[in-house]
MIVEXBA-766045 format. One line per field, with one value per residue: residue in one letter; x negated, y, z negated of N, C-alpha, C in turn. Coordinates in steps of 0.001 Angstrom, whole numbers. Layout:
<nukols>
residuo = [A_...]
nx = [X_...]
ny = [Y_...]
nz = [Z_...]
cax = [X_...]
cay = [Y_...]
caz = [Z_...]
cx = [X_...]
cy = [Y_...]
cz = [Z_...]
</nukols>
This chain:
<nukols>
residuo = [M_T_A_P_E_I_V_E_L_R_R_A_L_G_R_L_R_Q_C_V_G_S_L_R_S_R_Y_G_D_V_A_A_V_Q_R_L_A_N_D_I_E_R_M_D_I_D_A_T_E_L_V_E_L_D_R_T_P_R_Q_R_E_A_P_R_V_E_R_E_V_V_V_V_P_D_T_P]
nx = [-74949_-77116_-78708_-81474_-81933_-81698_-83829_-85986_-85631_-86110_-88802_-89925_-89357_-90947_-93483_-93471_-93394_-95940_-97507_-96733_-97691_-100431_-100654_-99996_-102186_-104135_-103225_-102079_-99364_-97630_-94981_-94117_-94875_-93382_-90810_-90844_-91080_-88646_-86881_-87382_-86527_-83798_-83084_-83491_-81502_-79250_-79582_-79186_-76490_-75414_-75950_-74240_-71757_-68856_-69265_-68129_-68139_-66690_-64281_-64368_-61897_-60394_-60328_-57318_-55986_-54160_-52959_-52519_-50547_-51191_-49711_-50835_-50227_-50203_-50015_-51195]
ny = [-126127_-127577_-130815_-130554_-127891_-128068_-129786_-128173_-126048_-127368_-128027_-125464_-124575_-126356_-125516_-122960_-123624_-124734_-122466_-120846_-122435_-122145_-119416_-119456_-120829_-118929_-116510_-117315_-118145_-115860_-113371_-112554_-114687_-116710_-115784_-116010_-118806_-119543_-118415_-120007_-122464_-121899_-121487_-124067_-125447_-124219_-125053_-127784_-127780_-126932_-129130_-130956_-130051_-130314_-131464_-129782_-126376_-124024_-121531_-118233_-116596_-113504_-110971_-110110_-106999_-104524_-101546_-98206_-95696_-92374_-89333_-86449_-83127_-80856_-78168_-75138]
nz = [-23327_-20981_-20658_-19742_-20544_-23322_-23895_-23098_-24877_-27323_-26945_-26831_-29420_-30826_-29982_-31076_-33792_-34076_-33602_-35769_-37796_-37343_-37878_-40574_-41563_-41155_-42406_-44746_-47007_-46661_-46858_-44266_-42611_-43769_-43152_-40352_-40122_-41294_-39437_-37189_-38153_-38448_-35761_-34839_-36233_-35089_-32426_-32726_-33418_-30986_-29372_-30472_-29750_-27615_-24243_-22391_-21878_-24075_-23571_-24677_-26511_-25953_-28404_-30037_-29877_-31340_-30153_-31022_-29705_-29291_-28878_-27387_-27256_-24429_-24766_-26380]
cax = [-76256_-77375_-79794_-82793_-82053_-81928_-85198_-86886_-85488_-86823_-90243_-90288_-89348_-92139_-94640_-93384_-93798_-97402_-98046_-96514_-98651_-101728_-100574_-100024_-103581_-104946_-102755_-101499_-97903_-97109_-93558_-93883_-94985_-92210_-89644_-90954_-90761_-87200_-86214_-87499_-85636_-82427_-82886_-83391_-80157_-78310_-79743_-78531_-75048_-75063_-75985_-73084_-70522_-68379_-70035_-67482_-68225_-65404_-64149_-64024_-60669_-60551_-59600_-56065_-56079_-52969_-53389_-51519_-50558_-51044_-49396_-51497_-49574_-51078_-49857_-52054]
cay = [-126203_-128840_-131604_-129939_-126681_-128513_-130306_-127020_-125334_-128143_-127850_-124102_-124534_-127078_-124634_-121901_-124208_-124835_-121107_-120410_-123196_-121473_-118154_-119793_-121158_-117705_-115476_-117892_-118243_-114515_-113208_-112482_-116045_-117434_-115365_-116636_-120226_-119627_-118128_-121194_-123474_-121503_-121772_-125515_-125802_-123771_-125933_-129046_-127550_-126890_-130495_-131668_-129545_-131030_-131166_-128707_-125113_-123437_-120123_-117414_-115841_-112087_-110630_-109379_-105686_-103695_-100159_-97201_-94616_-91059_-88327_-85167_-82142_-80023_-76761_-74737]
caz = [-22718_-20305_-21247_-19521_-21358_-24699_-23949_-23039_-26140_-28352_-26688_-27230_-30882_-31262_-29771_-32080_-35082_-34066_-33748_-37149_-38594_-37187_-38620_-42003_-41879_-41134_-43329_-45958_-47047_-46917_-46548_-42819_-42071_-44268_-42362_-39030_-40281_-41520_-38163_-36336_-38736_-38113_-34336_-34707_-36699_-34053_-31264_-33069_-33311_-29565_-28853_-31000_-29138_-26426_-23030_-21660_-22614_-24461_-23229_-25832_-26360_-26268_-29628_-29817_-30505_-31189_-30005_-31325_-28724_-29908_-27864_-27644_-26382_-23607_-25137_-27506]
cx = [-76417_-78558_-81171_-82998_-82350_-83363_-86193_-86821_-86239_-88341_-90712_-90322_-90564_-93392_-94652_-93803_-95318_-98045_-97889_-97439_-100038_-101756_-100645_-101452_-104435_-104551_-102223_-99981_-97283_-95666_-93280_-93937_-93797_-90965_-89670_-90585_-89262_-86423_-86250_-86582_-84184_-82133_-82745_-82014_-79123_-78388_-79064_-77021_-74604_-75015_-74724_-71758_-70096_-69199_-69431_-67573_-66836_-65405_-63744_-62765_-60930_-59765_-58353_-56131_-54787_-53429_-52222_-51657_-50295_-50834_-50044_-50875_-50606_-51020_-50736_-51304]
cy = [-127569_-129533_-130986_-128666_-127031_-129006_-129143_-126211_-126047_-128016_-126474_-123972_-125260_-126230_-123499_-122408_-124317_-123462_-120604_-121172_-122575_-120151_-118400_-120134_-119900_-116726_-116023_-117865_-116895_-114419_-113209_-113870_-116886_-117079_-115982_-118114_-120416_-119367_-119341_-122295_-123174_-121789_-123270_-125998_-125415_-124648_-127272_-128909_-127518_-128287_-131240_-131188_-130440_-130609_-130003_-127418_-124564_-121963_-119359_-116633_-114390_-111770_-109827_-108079_-104939_-102251_-99225_-96080_-93310_-90051_-87013_-84148_-81298_-78555_-76419_-74588]
cz = [-22067_-20963_-20980_-20353_-22810_-24855_-23958_-24335_-27258_-28177_-27161_-28754_-31453_-31113_-30798_-33459_-35176_-34268_-35180_-38095_-38529_-37951_-40128_-42439_-41987_-42238_-44652_-45890_-47424_-46428_-45045_-42186_-42532_-43466_-40973_-39101_-40500_-40236_-37239_-36843_-38380_-36634_-34097_-35145_-35648_-32809_-31514_-32969_-31853_-28968_-29272_-30415_-27979_-25221_-22248_-22464_-22913_-24107_-24481_-25532_-26738_-27538_-29297_-30602_-30248_-31150_-30281_-30300_-29460_-28795_-28285_-26703_-25634_-24011_-26332_-28803]
</nukols>
């Protein structure tokens, strides 16, 4: 991710935290609000990992799949 994308992501996470705080004030610390807060925390952790990666994006390697060829005869 580029620096502007990271900045925007951090802003969005901050806004989400504020919204969850408002929800917590209204509904209390119910399971649904806890899950939302945990989701935001997880996204923040993932964003931090992205920042720590090398600046050059890594290409994903396609998984190596061995395929078995099965011959199906045309005759009944």
